[in-house]
C-alpha positions in Angstrom: -13.4 -27.4 9.5 -13.6 -23.6 9.2 -10.5 -22.0 7.9 -8.4 -19.9 10.3 -6.6 -16.6 9.8 -3.4 -18.9 10.1 -4.6 -21.3 7.4 -5.8 -18.4 5.1 -2.4 -16.9 5.5 -0.3 -20.0 4.8 -2.5 -20.4 1.4 -2.1 -16.8 0.4 1.7 -17.1 0.9 1.9 -20.4 -0.9 0.2 -18.6 -3.6 2.6 -15.7 -3.4 5.6 -18.0 -3.7 4.3 -19.9 -6.4 3.3 -16.8 -8.8 6.8 -15.3 -8.0 8.7 -18.3 -8.9 6.4 -18.7 -12.2 7.8 -15.0 -13.1 11.2 -16.2 -12.1 11.4 -13.8 -9.2 12.4 -14.4 -5.6 9.4 -14.6 -3.4 11.4 -12.7 -0.8 11.0 -9.6 -3.2 7.3 -9.2 -2.5 6.1 -7.9 0.6 2.4 -9.1 1.7 0.4 -6.5 3.4 -2.5 -8.0 5.1 -5.4 -5.4 5.0 -7.3 -5.5 8.0 -9.9 -2.8 7.5 -13.0 -3.2 9.4 -11.4 -6.3 11.2 -11.6 -5.6 15.0 -8.4 -5.8 17.2 -8.2 -9.5 18.1 -7.9 -10.9 14.4 -5.1 -8.6 13.8 -3.3 -9.9 16.8 -4.0 -13.4 15.5 -2.5 -12.4 12.0 0.5 -11.0 13.6 0.9 -14.1 15.8 0.6 -16.3 12.5 3.5 -14.4 11.0 2.1 -11.1 9.5 4.7 -8.5 9.4 2.5 -5.5 7.7 -0.9 -4.4 8.0 -2.9 -2.3 5.8 -5.7 0.2 6.8 -8.1 2.4 4.9 -9.3 4.8 7.5 -7.1 6.9 9.7 -9.6 7.1 12.9 -10.6 3.1 12.7 -6.7 2.3 12.9 -6.1 4.8 15.7 -8.7 3.3 17.8 -7.6 -0.3 17.4 -4.0 -0.3 17.2 -3.5 0.1 21.0 -5.3 -3.2 21.4 -3.1 -5.0 18.8 -0.9 -7.5 20.2 2.6 -8.0 18.5 4.5 -5.7 16.2 4.0 -5.0 12.7 4.4 -1.9 10.2 1.4 0.0 9.7 0.4 1.2 6.1 -2.3 3.5 5.1 -3.5 2.3 1.9 -6.8 4.7 1.9 -7.1 8.4 1.0 -5.8 10.7 3.8 -7.8 14.1 4.5 -5.9 17.4 5.6 -7.3 17.4 9.1 -6.4 13.3 9.7 -2.7 13.9 8.7 -1.3 14.4 12.2 -3.3 11.4 13.6 -2.0 9.2 10.4 1.6 10.3 11.0 0.9 9.0 14.9 -0.6 5.8 13.6 1.3 4.8 10.4 5.0 3.7 9.3 4.3 4.0 5.5 1.8 6.1 3.4 0.7 4.5 0.0 -1.7 7.2 -1.0 0.2 10.6 -1.6 -1.6 12.2 -4.7 -1.5 15.8 -4.4 1.0 18.7 -3.7 -1.1 20.1 -0.5 -0.9 16.9 1.3 2.9 16.5 0.8 3.3 20.1 2.1 1.2 19.2 5.1 3.2 16.2 5.7 6.3 17.9 5.4 5.3 20.7 7.8 3.8 18.4 10.5 6.8 16.1 10.3 9.3 19.2 10.6 7.4 20.6 13.9 6.9 17.4 15.6 9.1 14.6 14.3 12.2 16.4 12.9 14.2 13.2 12.7 11.9 11.2 10.9 11.3 10.4 7.0 8.2 8.8 6.1 8.2 6.5 3.3 5.5 7.2 0.7 4.2 5.9 -2.5 2.5 8.3 -5.3 -1.0 6.8 -5.7 -1.4 6.9 -9.5 -5.2 6.7 -11.0 -4.2 4.3 -13.6 -7.9 3.9 -14.7 -8.6 7.7 -15.0 -11.6 7.1 -12.9 -13.1 10.4 -11.7 -14.6 8.9 -8.4 -11.3 7.6 -7.4 -8.4 9.2 -5.6 -4.8 9.6 -7.3 -2.8 11.6 -9.5 -3.0 11.0 -13.3 0.0 9.4 -14.9 1.1 12.5 -17.0 1.3 14.5 -13.6 3.2 12.0 -11.6 6.7 13.6 -12.3 5.6 17.0 -11.3 4.4 15.6 -7.7 7.6 13.4 -7.5 9.8 16.6 -8.2 7.8 18.5 -5.6 8.4 15.9 -2.9 12.0 15.6 -3.8 12.8 19.2 -3.9 10.7 20.5 -1.1 9.8 17.5 1.4 12.9 16.4 3.1 10.9 14.4 5.7 9.3 12.4 3.0 11.2 9.3 1.4 9.8 8.6 -1.9 9.7 4.8 -2.6 7.7 4.1 -5.5 4.2 4.0 -6.9 0.9 2.7 -5.7 -2.5 1.8 -7.8 -5.9 0.5 -7.3 -7.0 -0.6 -11.0 -10.6 -0.7 -11.9 -12.5 -3.8 -10.8 -12.7 -6.5 -13.0 -14.2 -9.8 -12.0 -11.5 -11.9 -13.7 -7.9 -11.1 -12.7 -6.7 -10.7 -16.2 -8.6 -7.4 -16.3 -6.1 -5.9 -14.1 -2.8 -7.0 -16.3 -2.9 -3.9 -18.6 -3.1 -1.8 -15.5 -0.4 -3.4 -13.7 2.0 -3.2 -16.9 1.2 0.7 -17.2 2.2 1.3 -13.6 5.3 -0.8 -13.9 6.3 1.2 -17.3 5.4 4.4 -15.4 7.5 3.7 -12.7 10.3 3.0 -15.1 10.0 6.0 -17.0 9.7 8.0 -13.7 12.9 6.7 -12.1 14.9 7.8 -15.4 13.4 11.1 -15.5 14.0 11.9 -11.8 17.4 10.0 -11.8 16.5 7.7 -8.7 15.5 4.5 -8.0 11.8 3.7 -7.1 11.9 0.3 -5.6 8.3 -0.2 -4.6 5.2 -1.2 -6.7 2.1 -1.5 -4.4 -0.5 -3.0 -6.8 -2.7 -6.5 -6.6 -5.5 -7.4 -4.1 -7.1 -10.4 -2.9 -8.6 -11.4 -6.3 -5.8 -10.4 -8.5 -2.3 -10.3 -6.6 -0.8 -13.1 -8.6 -1.4 -11.0 -11.8 0.4 -8.2 -9.9 3.4 -10.2 -9.1 3.8 -11.3 -12.6 4.0 -7.7 -13.7 6.5 -6.9 -11.0 4.7 -6.0 -7.7 6.8 -5.5 -4.8 3.8 -5.1 -2.4 0.5 -6.7 -2.6 -2.3 -5.7 -0.5 -4.5 -8.8 0.5 -7.7 -8.7 3.1 -10.5 -11.0 2.4 -8.3 -13.9 1.3 -6.6 -13.7 4.9 -9.3 -12.5 7.2 -12.2 -13.8 5.4 -15.3 -11.5 4.4 -15.2 -8.1 5.8 -17.0 -7.2 9.2 -20.0 -4.8 8.9 -19.5 -1.6 10.3 
């Protein structure tokens, strides 16, 4: 019998719970984000029906085009880079932004929220380039405090919740561990420097989310293990 979204989801949830318990953590403290990029609307509806509460998308326009056809309620997380000309559309589609990585983007978000959503505070995470990869988005670790202080001082419509990272890909999950440790340590240091709690650590994907949980992840972003192989564009 071919695995279904429901059966894959149950397997991922069991793995999540096992990893959390091994790390002496409460599984309820880890939020599972089902990464639905390249998937059409129907599998997203199936995932929500099976119990998914959080969906992650990489592309603003792709998410905007399929969200109206998705049945059921879920929080939508933008986990891909956000271009300046897509900010307003992103604010219309997404509930959480994982990829705040530069002052200009923070300023643009603040301006548009102030103009169009005056009562709203958008939860945001700073994306950290933990592997210092030039081809990847994300602020360098030593620049995170400057960006955090800018958000706190100038962006009243943004709620800084924590950090996110996509480590360099390694075939073995253990290859990610040092990067997960680095992000967790950065969160601790940053929290002390800015004198506020940063509850969220978004790290770990299908191949390494159990290692991420061991290192303190509070959000894991799992796509292929739930939806199967990506749909071709």
